[in-house]
C-alpha positions in Angstrom: 119.5 10.8 254.8 121.7 8.7 252.4 120.8 5.2 253.2 124.1 3.2 253.2 122.5 -0.3 253.5 119.7 0.1 251.1 118.6 -3.4 250.0 120.9 -5.2 252.3 119.9 -8.0 254.6 121.6 -8.1 258.0 121.6 -10.8 260.7 122.7 -9.5 264.1 123.3 -12.0 266.9 122.9 -10.5 270.5 120.8 -7.9 268.9 118.1 -7.4 271.6 120.1 -5.1 273.7 123.4 -3.1 274.1 125.6 -2.7 271.0 123.7 -5.4 269.1 120.4 -3.3 269.5 122.1 -0.1 268.6 123.5 -1.6 265.4 120.1 -3.1 264.6 118.4 0.3 264.9 121.2 2.1 262.9 121.3 -0.6 260.1 117.6 -0.3 259.8 117.7 3.5 259.6 120.1 3.1 256.7 117.7 0.8 254.8 118.7 -2.8 255.8 116.2 -5.6 256.4 117.3 -6.6 259.7 116.9 -10.0 261.6 117.7 -9.9 265.3 118.9 -13.2 266.8 119.0 -13.5 270.5 118.1 -15.8 273.5 115.9 -13.1 275.1 112.6 -13.8 273.1 110.3 -11.2 274.8 113.0 -8.4 274.6 114.0 -9.5 271.1 110.5 -9.2 269.7 109.7 -6.0 271.6 113.1 -4.3 270.2 112.4 -5.6 266.6 108.9 -4.2 266.6 110.0 -0.9 268.0 112.8 -0.5 265.5 110.5 -1.4 262.6 108.0 1.3 263.7 110.8 3.9 263.8 112.5 3.1 260.5 109.7 1.7 258.4 112.0 -1.2 257.3 111.4 -4.8 258.0 112.9 -5.9 261.3 112.2 -9.4 262.7 113.3 -11.6 265.6 114.5 -15.1 265.6 115.2 -17.2 268.9 118.9 -18.2 268.8 121.4 -19.5 271.2 124.8 -19.0 269.3 126.3 -22.1 270.9 123.6 -24.3 269.4 124.5 -25.2 265.8 120.8 -25.9 264.7 119.8 -22.5 266.2 122.4 -20.6 264.2 121.5 -22.5 261.2 117.8 -21.7 261.6 118.7 -17.9 262.1 120.5 -17.8 258.9 117.9 -19.8 257.0 115.1 -17.6 258.4 116.9 -14.4 257.1 117.3 -16.1 253.7 113.7 -17.4 253.5 112.3 -14.1 254.5 114.4 -11.8 252.3 116.1 -14.1 249.7 119.7 -13.5 250.7 122.1 -12.6 253.5 124.6 -9.7 253.0 125.6 -8.9 256.5 126.4 -11.3 259.5 127.2 -9.3 262.6 128.0 -11.7 265.4 127.8 -9.5 268.4 126.7 -12.1 271.0 129.2 -12.5 273.9 129.7 -12.7 277.6 132.3 -11.5 280.0 132.3 -14.2 282.7 133.0 -13.3 286.3 135.1 -10.5 287.7 138.9 -10.8 287.4 140.5 -13.4 289.5 144.0 -15.0 289.5 144.5 -18.0 287.4 144.5 -20.4 290.4 140.9 -19.3 291.1 139.4 -19.6 287.6 136.2 -21.7 287.5 136.6 -24.2 284.6 133.0 -24.2 283.9 133.0 -20.5 283.5 136.0 -20.7 281.3 134.3 -23.2 279.0 131.1 -21.1 278.9 132.8 -17.9 277.9 134.7 -19.7 275.2 131.6 -21.4 274.0 129.7 -18.2 273.5 132.5 -15.9 272.4 134.5 -18.2 270.2 132.4 -21.2 269.2 129.4 -18.9 268.8 131.5 -16.7 266.4 132.6 -19.8 264.5 129.1 -21.0 264.0 127.8 -17.6 263.0 130.6 -17.4 260.3 129.9 -21.0 259.3 126.4 -20.6 258.6 126.8 -17.3 256.9 129.5 -18.6 254.7 127.1 -21.4 253.7 124.9 -18.9 251.9 127.4 -16.2 251.1 129.7 -18.5 249.0 127.0 -19.2 246.4 126.1 -15.5 246.3 129.8 -14.8 245.8 129.9 -12.0 248.3 129.0 -10.7 251.7 130.4 -9.3 254.9 131.0 -10.9 258.2 131.7 -8.8 261.4 132.6 -10.2 264.6 132.9 -8.3 268.0 136.3 -8.4 269.7 137.5 -6.2 272.5 140.1 -3.6 273.3 141.6 -6.3 275.4 143.1 -7.7 272.3 145.7 -4.9 272.4 145.8 -4.3 276.3 146.4 -6.8 279.1 145.9 -7.3 282.8 142.6 -5.5 283.3 140.0 -8.2 282.8 139.6 -12.0 283.5 142.1 -14.2 281.6 139.3 -16.2 279.9 137.8 -13.1 278.4 141.1 -11.9 277.0 141.9 -15.2 275.7 138.4 -15.6 274.0 138.6 -12.3 272.3 142.2 -13.0 271.0 140.7 -16.2 269.5 137.9 -14.2 267.8 140.7 -12.0 266.2 142.6 -15.2 265.0 139.5 -16.6 263.6 138.7 -13.3 261.7 142.2 -13.3 260.2 142.1 -16.9 259.1 138.6 -16.5 257.6 139.7 -13.4 255.8 142.4 -15.5 253.9 140.0 -18.4 253.2 137.0 -16.2 252.1 138.5 -13.5 250.0 138.4 -15.7 247.1 134.6 -15.8 247.2 134.3 -12.0 247.6 133.4 -12.3 251.3 134.9 -9.7 253.7 135.6 -10.6 257.3 136.4 -7.9 260.1 136.5 -7.5 263.7 135.4 -4.4 265.8 137.1 -4.1 269.2 135.7 -1.5 271.4 136.9 0.0 274.8 134.5 -0.3 277.7 130.9 0.5 276.8 128.1 0.7 279.4 125.7 -2.2 278.4 123.5 -4.4 280.5 126.3 -7.1 279.9 129.2 -4.9 281.1 127.3 -3.4 283.9 126.3 -6.8 285.3 129.8 -8.1 284.9 131.2 -5.1 286.9 128.4 -4.7 289.4 128.0 -1.0 288.3 125.1 1.1 287.2 125.4 2.9 283.8 126.5 6.2 285.4 129.1 4.7 287.7 130.5 2.5 284.8 130.8 5.5 282.4 132.4 7.7 285.1 135.0 5.0 285.8 136.0 4.3 282.3 135.9 7.9 281.2 138.4 8.6 283.9 140.6 5.8 282.7 140.2 6.5 279.1 142.6 8.4 276.9 140.2 10.6 275.0 138.6 13.2 277.2 135.4 14.8 276.7 133.7 11.9 275.0 131.9 9.0 276.6 131.9 5.8 274.5 128.3 4.7 273.9 126.7 1.7 272.0 125.7 4.0 269.2 129.3 5.0 268.6 130.3 1.3 268.2 127.3 0.9 265.9 128.3 3.7 263.7 131.7 2.0 263.1 130.0 -1.3 262.5 127.9 0.4 259.8 131.0 1.7 258.1 132.7 -1.7 258.2 129.6 -3.5 256.6 128.8 -0.8 254.0 130.1 -0.6 250.5 132.3 2.3 251.5 134.6 -0.4 253.2 134.4 -2.7 250.2 138.2 -3.4 250.3 138.6 -3.7 254.0 139.0 -7.3 255.2 141.0 -9.0 258.0 141.0 -5.8 260.1 140.8 -5.7 263.9 139.5 -2.2 264.4 140.0 -0.7 267.8 137.4 1.7 268.9 139.2 2.8 272.0 140.0 6.5 271.8 143.7 5.7 271.9 143.5 4.0 275.2 145.6 1.0 274.2 148.4 3.3 272.9 148.5 5.2 276.3 148.5 2.0 278.3 151.1 0.1 276.2 
């Protein structure tokens, strides 16, 4: 297999499960030295050990709460101290909040928490990645958005607003960082069955996938975490070396159908 990330160093937040874990596994299979950053220490260590056994490439874990500036700084510094550089920052950590409610019923604490994790966490991940990528004169930053950046009314207001903020951050960073050879992109998937989304919807994996496959536009295909990871691999690899400022929808045309 051609290893598209051979020699690259990748830090993935929210990498202990779901899309993050799928990306960690795929990046490692393609030759990257991967550091998983997550709040779930036991799971993070277990997943990193398992992936390293499978791929034979170094995979490590660092405890990290993305809303904590010192945690995010430590995660980046750990990757650099272990491997000498940081080529890829994939900030995948995020939360959905509670089920959809009207604006009069929104819990202010939930609103703040979702914005803290989804937006401030993305900001901190980019900030500390940039801190080491600027002297390197290169690197790529990938943030996780959502198909709700092109579709409305299906999910809680705070989640939609937070993911729009992530896309705005990506576009602004793209303009600022292009002069340093740093690419910044956003990947925005349709509904994927992960522990996070299943918990937020109160559905098991089978029920979740049946529901969203029925709603989806592209029939005969069920969107999986690995599918999103494959797109992420393309965006962070050198094959996409002139792509920056992109919000790439991985939705099978759903947002066009529902527009």
